[in-house]
Backbone atoms as SQL, in Angstrom:
CREATE TABLE atoms (id INTEGER PRIMARY KEY, chain TEXT, resi INTEGER, resn TEXT, atom TEXT, x REAL, y REAL, z REAL);
INSERT INTO atoms VALUES
  (1, 'A', 1, 'MET', 'N', -4.032, 37.488, -91.144),
  (2, 'A', 1, 'MET', 'CA', -3.640, 37.795, -89.851),
  (3, 'A', 1, 'MET', 'C', -2.052, 37.813, -89.732),
  (4, 'A', 2, 'TYR', 'N', -1.566, 38.631, -88.973),
  (5, 'A', 2, 'TYR', 'CA', -0.207, 38.671, -88.563),
  (6, 'A', 2, 'TYR', 'C', 0.315, 37.788, -87.617),
  (7, 'A', 3, 'VAL', 'N', 1.595, 37.312, -87.577),
  (8, 'A', 3, 'VAL', 'CA', 2.015, 36.358, -86.748),
  (9, 'A', 3, 'VAL', 'C', 1.844, 36.760, -85.116),
  (10, 'A', 4, 'ASN', 'N', 2.120, 38.141, -85.032),
  (11, 'A', 4, 'ASN', 'CA', 1.938, 38.641, -83.683),
  (12, 'A', 4, 'ASN', 'C', 0.590, 38.657, -83.091),
  (13, 'A', 5, 'SER', 'N', -0.381, 38.749, -84.019),
  (14, 'A', 5, 'SER', 'CA', -1.664, 38.530, -83.506),
  (15, 'A', 5, 'SER', 'C', -2.104, 37.045, -82.935),
  (16, 'A', 6, 'PHE', 'N', -1.225, 36.205, -83.091),
  (17, 'A', 6, 'PHE', 'CA', -1.633, 34.716, -82.664),
  (18, 'A', 6, 'PHE', 'C', -0.764, 34.562, -81.343),
  (19, 'A', 7, 'ILE', 'N', 0.217, 35.454, -80.982),
  (20, 'A', 7, 'ILE', 'CA', 1.136, 35.075, -79.801),
  (21, 'A', 7, 'ILE', 'C', 0.309, 35.136, -78.552),
  (22, 'A', 8, 'ASN', 'N', 0.410, 34.051, -77.766),
  (23, 'A', 8, 'ASN', 'CA', -0.091, 33.932, -76.366),
  (24, 'A', 8, 'ASN', 'C', -1.589, 34.382, -76.457),
  (25, 'A', 9, 'LYS', 'N', -2.313, 33.666, -77.305),
  (26, 'A', 9, 'LYS', 'CA', -3.836, 33.995, -77.562),
  (27, 'A', 9, 'LYS', 'C', -4.531, 32.612, -77.536),
  (28, 'A', 10, 'ILE', 'N', -5.784, 32.773, -76.969),
  (29, 'A', 10, 'ILE', 'CA', -6.594, 31.645, -77.195),
  (30, 'A', 10, 'ILE', 'C', -7.480, 32.025, -78.517),
  (31, 'A', 11, 'ILE', 'N', -7.483, 31.289, -79.525),
  (32, 'A', 11, 'ILE', 'CA', -8.053, 31.514, -80.725),
  (33, 'A', 11, 'ILE', 'C', -9.322, 30.552, -80.800),
  (34, 'A', 12, 'THR', 'N', -10.400, 31.063, -81.111),
  (35, 'A', 12, 'THR', 'CA', -11.719, 30.205, -81.395),
  (36, 'A', 12, 'THR', 'C', -12.209, 30.451, -82.786),
  (37, 'A', 13, 'GLY', 'N', -12.768, 29.411, -83.009),
  (38, 'A', 13, 'GLY', 'CA', -13.519, 29.595, -84.480),
  (39, 'A', 13, 'GLY', 'C', -13.391, 28.311, -85.346),
  (40, 'A', 14, 'ASP', 'N', -13.754, 28.104, -86.623),
  (41, 'A', 14, 'ASP', 'CA', -13.849, 27.047, -87.422),
  (42, 'A', 14, 'ASP', 'C', -12.253, 26.932, -87.616),
  (43, 'A', 15, 'ALA', 'N', -11.946, 25.521, -87.303),
  (44, 'A', 15, 'ALA', 'CA', -10.697, 25.071, -87.418),
  (45, 'A', 15, 'ALA', 'C', -9.963, 25.145, -88.700),
  (46, 'A', 16, 'ILE', 'N', -10.629, 24.842, -89.591),
  (47, 'A', 16, 'ILE', 'CA', -9.941, 25.026, -91.026),
  (48, 'A', 16, 'ILE', 'C', -9.709, 26.344, -91.315),
  (49, 'A', 17, 'ASP', 'N', -10.785, 27.174, -91.145),
  (50, 'A', 17, 'ASP', 'CA', -10.600, 28.770, -91.418),
  (51, 'A', 17, 'ASP', 'C', -9.391, 29.330, -90.633),
  (52, 'A', 18, 'ILE', 'N', -9.328, 29.114, -89.339),
  (53, 'A', 18, 'ILE', 'CA', -8.358, 29.650, -88.500),
  (54, 'A', 18, 'ILE', 'C', -7.124, 29.050, -88.851),
  (55, 'A', 19, 'LEU', 'N', -6.885, 27.764, -89.014),
  (56, 'A', 19, 'LEU', 'CA', -5.513, 27.168, -89.171),
  (57, 'A', 19, 'LEU', 'C', -4.906, 27.558, -90.446),
  (58, 'A', 20, 'LYS', 'N', -5.682, 27.925, -91.521),
  (59, 'A', 20, 'LYS', 'CA', -5.316, 28.342, -92.821),
  (60, 'A', 20, 'LYS', 'C', -4.550, 29.778, -92.785),
  (61, 'A', 21, 'LYS', 'N', -4.709, 30.467, -91.620),
  (62, 'A', 21, 'LYS', 'CA', -4.198, 31.720, -91.590),
  (63, 'A', 21, 'LYS', 'C', -2.993, 31.757, -90.643),
  (64, 'A', 22, 'ILE', 'N', -2.580, 30.724, -89.970),
  (65, 'A', 22, 'ILE', 'CA', -1.568, 30.480, -89.293),
  (66, 'A', 22, 'ILE', 'C', -0.252, 30.063, -89.896),
  (67, 'A', 23, 'PRO', 'N', 0.922, 30.727, -89.686),
  (68, 'A', 23, 'PRO', 'CA', 2.027, 30.137, -90.322),
  (69, 'A', 23, 'PRO', 'C', 2.582, 28.711, -90.020),
  (70, 'A', 24, 'ASN', 'N', 3.299, 28.202, -90.901),
  (71, 'A', 24, 'ASN', 'CA', 3.869, 26.828, -90.580),
  (72, 'A', 24, 'ASN', 'C', 4.635, 26.897, -89.294),
  (73, 'A', 25, 'ASN', 'N', 4.696, 25.760, -88.699),
  (74, 'A', 25, 'ASN', 'CA', 5.514, 25.444, -87.444),
  (75, 'A', 25, 'ASN', 'C', 5.563, 26.708, -86.561),
  (76, 'A', 26, 'SER', 'N', 4.461, 27.015, -86.186),
  (77, 'A', 26, 'SER', 'CA', 4.381, 28.113, -85.396),
  (78, 'A', 26, 'SER', 'C', 3.601, 28.137, -83.955),
  (79, 'A', 27, 'VAL', 'N', 2.974, 26.925, -83.883),
  (80, 'A', 27, 'VAL', 'CA', 2.138, 26.588, -82.702),
  (81, 'A', 27, 'VAL', 'C', 2.473, 25.604, -81.791),
  (82, 'A', 28, 'HIS', 'N', 2.463, 25.618, -80.448),
  (83, 'A', 28, 'HIS', 'CA', 3.043, 24.768, -79.538),
  (84, 'A', 28, 'HIS', 'C', 1.817, 24.040, -79.052),
  (85, 'A', 29, 'LEU', 'N', 0.538, 24.301, -78.930),
  (86, 'A', 29, 'LEU', 'CA', -0.349, 23.451, -78.548),
  (87, 'A', 29, 'LEU', 'C', -1.653, 23.941, -79.166),
  (88, 'A', 30, 'ILE', 'N', -2.405, 22.720, -79.693),
  (89, 'A', 30, 'ILE', 'CA', -3.666, 22.917, -80.339),
  (90, 'A', 30, 'ILE', 'C', -4.592, 22.001, -79.402),
  (91, 'A', 31, 'ILE', 'N', -5.795, 22.483, -79.046),
  (92, 'A', 31, 'ILE', 'CA', -6.761, 21.785, -78.532),
  (93, 'A', 31, 'ILE', 'C', -8.081, 22.061, -79.365),
  (94, 'A', 32, 'THR', 'N', -8.550, 20.951, -79.722),
  (95, 'A', 32, 'THR', 'CA', -9.788, 20.888, -80.810),
  (96, 'A', 32, 'THR', 'C', -10.862, 19.985, -80.377),
  (97, 'A', 33, 'SER', 'N', -11.966, 20.333, -80.725),
  (98, 'A', 33, 'SER', 'CA', -13.107, 19.345, -80.405),
  (99, 'A', 33, 'SER', 'C', -13.969, 19.379, -81.633),
  (100, 'A', 34, 'PRO', 'N', -13.520, 18.631, -82.630),
  (101, 'A', 34, 'PRO', 'CA', -14.290, 18.603, -83.786),
  (102, 'A', 34, 'PRO', 'C', -15.637, 17.970, -83.749),
  (103, 'A', 35, 'PRO', 'N', -16.612, 18.400, -84.530),
  (104, 'A', 35, 'PRO', 'CA', -17.983, 17.791, -84.586),
  (105, 'A', 35, 'PRO', 'C', -17.800, 16.416, -84.795),
  (106, 'A', 36, 'TYR', 'N', -18.591, 15.555, -84.062),
  (107, 'A', 36, 'TYR', 'CA', -18.510, 14.049, -84.123),
  (108, 'A', 36, 'TYR', 'C', -19.622, 13.391, -85.198),
  (109, 'A', 37, 'ASN', 'N', -20.160, 14.349, -86.168),
  (110, 'A', 37, 'ASN', 'CA', -21.027, 13.893, -87.327),
  (111, 'A', 37, 'ASN', 'C', -22.123, 13.078, -86.701),
  (112, 'A', 38, 'VAL', 'N', -22.815, 13.682, -85.617),
  (113, 'A', 38, 'VAL', 'CA', -24.037, 12.856, -85.246),
  (114, 'A', 38, 'VAL', 'C', -25.233, 13.522, -85.353),
  (115, 'A', 39, 'GLY', 'N', -25.384, 14.670, -86.234),
  (116, 'A', 39, 'GLY', 'CA', -26.452, 15.350, -86.613),
  (117, 'A', 39, 'GLY', 'C', -26.910, 16.621, -85.676),
  (118, 'A', 40, 'LYS', 'N', -25.803, 17.049, -84.932),
  (119, 'A', 40, 'LYS', 'CA', -25.880, 18.289, -83.949),
  (120, 'A', 40, 'LYS', 'C', -26.237, 19.508, -84.949),
  (121, 'A', 41, 'ASN', 'N', -27.055, 20.201, -84.561),
  (122, 'A', 41, 'ASN', 'CA', -27.315, 21.630, -85.179),
  (123, 'A', 41, 'ASN', 'C', -26.349, 22.572, -85.072),
  (124, 'A', 42, 'TYR', 'N', -25.453, 22.834, -85.767),
  (125, 'A', 42, 'TYR', 'CA', -24.353, 23.829, -85.723),
  (126, 'A', 42, 'TYR', 'C', -24.817, 25.085, -86.640),
  (127, 'A', 43, 'ASP', 'N', -24.449, 26.366, -86.363),
  (128, 'A', 43, 'ASP', 'CA', -24.621, 27.331, -87.339),
  (129, 'A', 43, 'ASP', 'C', -23.938, 27.187, -88.799),
  (130, 'A', 44, 'HIS', 'N', -22.579, 26.748, -88.709),
  (131, 'A', 44, 'HIS', 'CA', -21.877, 26.910, -89.826),
  (132, 'A', 44, 'HIS', 'C', -21.151, 25.574, -90.152),
  (133, 'A', 45, 'HIS', 'N', -21.792, 24.380, -89.792),
  (134, 'A', 45, 'HIS', 'CA', -21.228, 23.179, -90.155),
  (135, 'A', 45, 'HIS', 'C', -22.316, 22.031, -90.228),
  (136, 'A', 46, 'ASP', 'N', -22.213, 21.225, -91.455),
  (137, 'A', 46, 'ASP', 'CA', -23.155, 20.198, -91.639),
  (138, 'A', 46, 'ASP', 'C', -22.596, 18.996, -90.653),
  (139, 'A', 47, 'ASP', 'N', -23.165, 18.611, -89.744),
  (140, 'A', 47, 'ASP', 'CA', -22.658, 17.643, -88.720),
  (141, 'A', 47, 'ASP', 'C', -23.659, 16.255, -89.115),
  (142, 'A', 48, 'ASN', 'N', -23.848, 16.223, -90.351),
  (143, 'A', 48, 'ASN', 'CA', -24.450, 15.017, -90.763),
  (144, 'A', 48, 'ASN', 'C', -24.012, 14.727, -92.227),
  (145, 'A', 49, 'LEU', 'N', -22.708, 14.549, -92.356),
  (146, 'A', 49, 'LEU', 'CA', -22.003, 14.290, -93.655),
  (147, 'A', 49, 'LEU', 'C', -22.028, 12.880, -93.950),
  (148, 'A', 50, 'GLU', 'N', -21.948, 12.273, -95.140),
  (149, 'A', 50, 'GLU', 'CA', -21.534, 11.119, -95.467),
  (150, 'A', 50, 'GLU', 'C', -20.262, 10.635, -94.755),
  (151, 'A', 51, 'TYR', 'N', -20.206, 9.437, -94.294),
  (152, 'A', 51, 'TYR', 'CA', -19.028, 9.089, -93.703),
  (153, 'A', 51, 'TYR', 'C', -17.583, 9.449, -94.309),
  (154, 'A', 52, 'ASP', 'N', -17.593, 9.032, -95.572),
  (155, 'A', 52, 'ASP', 'CA', -16.439, 9.349, -96.390),
  (156, 'A', 52, 'ASP', 'C', -16.177, 10.924, -96.474),
  (157, 'A', 53, 'LYS', 'N', -17.132, 11.685, -96.592),
  (158, 'A', 53, 'LYS', 'CA', -16.871, 13.145, -96.618),
  (159, 'A', 53, 'LYS', 'C', -16.466, 13.593, -95.293),
  (160, 'A', 54, 'TYR', 'N', -16.995, 13.053, -94.084),
  (161, 'A', 54, 'TYR', 'CA', -16.688, 13.285, -92.822),
  (162, 'A', 54, 'TYR', 'C', -15.237, 13.082, -92.593),
  (163, 'A', 55, 'LEU', 'N', -14.817, 11.854, -93.128),
  (164, 'A', 55, 'LEU', 'CA', -13.431, 11.521, -92.846),
  (165, 'A', 55, 'LEU', 'C', -12.384, 12.432, -93.732),
  (166, 'A', 56, 'ASP', 'N', -12.909, 12.797, -94.888),
  (167, 'A', 56, 'ASP', 'CA', -12.023, 13.702, -95.712),
  (168, 'A', 56, 'ASP', 'C', -11.891, 15.090, -94.970),
  (169, 'A', 57, 'TRP', 'N', -13.100, 15.578, -94.361),
  (170, 'A', 57, 'TRP', 'CA', -13.059, 16.869, -93.670),
  (171, 'A', 57, 'TRP', 'C', -12.052, 16.904, -92.346),
  (172, 'A', 58, 'LEU', 'N', -12.085, 15.645, -91.751),
  (173, 'A', 58, 'LEU', 'CA', -11.273, 15.435, -90.506),
  (174, 'A', 58, 'LEU', 'C', -9.888, 15.325, -91.014),
  (175, 'A', 59, 'ASN', 'N', -9.456, 14.842, -92.050),
  (176, 'A', 59, 'ASN', 'CA', -8.085, 14.729, -92.678),
  (177, 'A', 59, 'ASN', 'C', -7.636, 16.071, -92.876),
  (178, 'A', 60, 'ASN', 'N', -8.522, 16.863, -93.651),
  (179, 'A', 60, 'ASN', 'CA', -8.110, 18.275, -93.827),
  (180, 'A', 60, 'ASN', 'C', -7.577, 19.039, -92.731),
  (181, 'A', 61, 'VAL', 'N', -8.394, 18.896, -91.387),
  (182, 'A', 61, 'VAL', 'CA', -8.141, 19.573, -90.217),
  (183, 'A', 61, 'VAL', 'C', -6.931, 19.051, -89.731),
  (184, 'A', 62, 'TRP', 'N', -6.562, 17.617, -89.630),
  (185, 'A', 62, 'TRP', 'CA', -5.394, 17.165, -89.152),
  (186, 'A', 62, 'TRP', 'C', -4.081, 17.604, -90.043),
  (187, 'A', 63, 'GLN', 'N', -4.290, 17.719, -91.304),
  (188, 'A', 63, 'GLN', 'CA', -3.052, 18.106, -92.233),
  (189, 'A', 63, 'GLN', 'C', -2.773, 19.498, -91.847),
  (190, 'A', 64, 'GLU', 'N', -3.862, 20.247, -91.543),
  (191, 'A', 64, 'GLU', 'CA', -3.394, 21.631, -91.191),
  (192, 'A', 64, 'GLU', 'C', -2.739, 21.802, -89.841),
  (193, 'A', 65, 'VAL', 'N', -3.331, 21.056, -88.847),
  (194, 'A', 65, 'VAL', 'CA', -2.908, 20.972, -87.549),
  (195, 'A', 65, 'VAL', 'C', -1.351, 20.617, -87.495),
  (196, 'A', 66, 'ASN', 'N', -0.974, 19.621, -88.439),
  (197, 'A', 66, 'ASN', 'CA', 0.205, 19.013, -88.561),
  (198, 'A', 66, 'ASN', 'C', 1.161, 20.184, -89.141),
  (199, 'A', 67, 'ARG', 'N', 0.690, 20.854, -90.011),
  (200, 'A', 67, 'ARG', 'CA', 1.437, 21.874, -90.715),
  (201, 'A', 67, 'ARG', 'C', 1.841, 23.039, -89.811),
  (202, 'A', 68, 'VAL', 'N', 0.857, 23.449, -88.807),
  (203, 'A', 68, 'VAL', 'CA', 1.214, 24.487, -87.887),
  (204, 'A', 68, 'VAL', 'C', 1.937, 24.261, -86.862),
  (205, 'A', 69, 'LEU', 'N', 1.937, 23.012, -86.397),
  (206, 'A', 69, 'LEU', 'CA', 2.505, 22.669, -84.978),
  (207, 'A', 69, 'LEU', 'C', 4.014, 22.656, -85.090),
  (208, 'A', 70, 'VAL', 'N', 4.567, 23.176, -84.114),
  (209, 'A', 70, 'VAL', 'CA', 6.069, 22.980, -84.183),
  (210, 'A', 70, 'VAL', 'C', 6.516, 21.528, -84.001),
  (211, 'A', 71, 'LEU', 'N', 7.528, 21.167, -84.192),
  (212, 'A', 71, 'LEU', 'CA', 8.129, 19.748, -83.934),
  (213, 'A', 71, 'LEU', 'C', 8.158, 19.465, -82.442),
  (214, 'A', 72, 'GLY', 'N', 7.381, 18.440, -82.047),
  (215, 'A', 72, 'GLY', 'CA', 7.220, 18.019, -80.711),
  (216, 'A', 72, 'GLY', 'C', 5.799, 18.663, -80.136),
  (217, 'A', 73, 'GLY', 'N', 5.214, 19.605, -81.033),
  (218, 'A', 73, 'GLY', 'CA', 3.951, 20.263, -80.441),
  (219, 'A', 73, 'GLY', 'C', 2.734, 19.399, -80.192);
């Protein structure tokens, strides 16, 4: 995706998939509601991971969030 396709947009989708397409230091606000790993039936996410795998998955999301957010975002 091109940078302009992200300007002033609400973007929905899997956090990891979307975040990997966004340039570094280019987002001012991210709102996310990650799955809570309680066994809810999602189409594209296993919400019943082993605890360590769940924490690893969350850590990957937070690393990508940190990468794309501007300083102070």
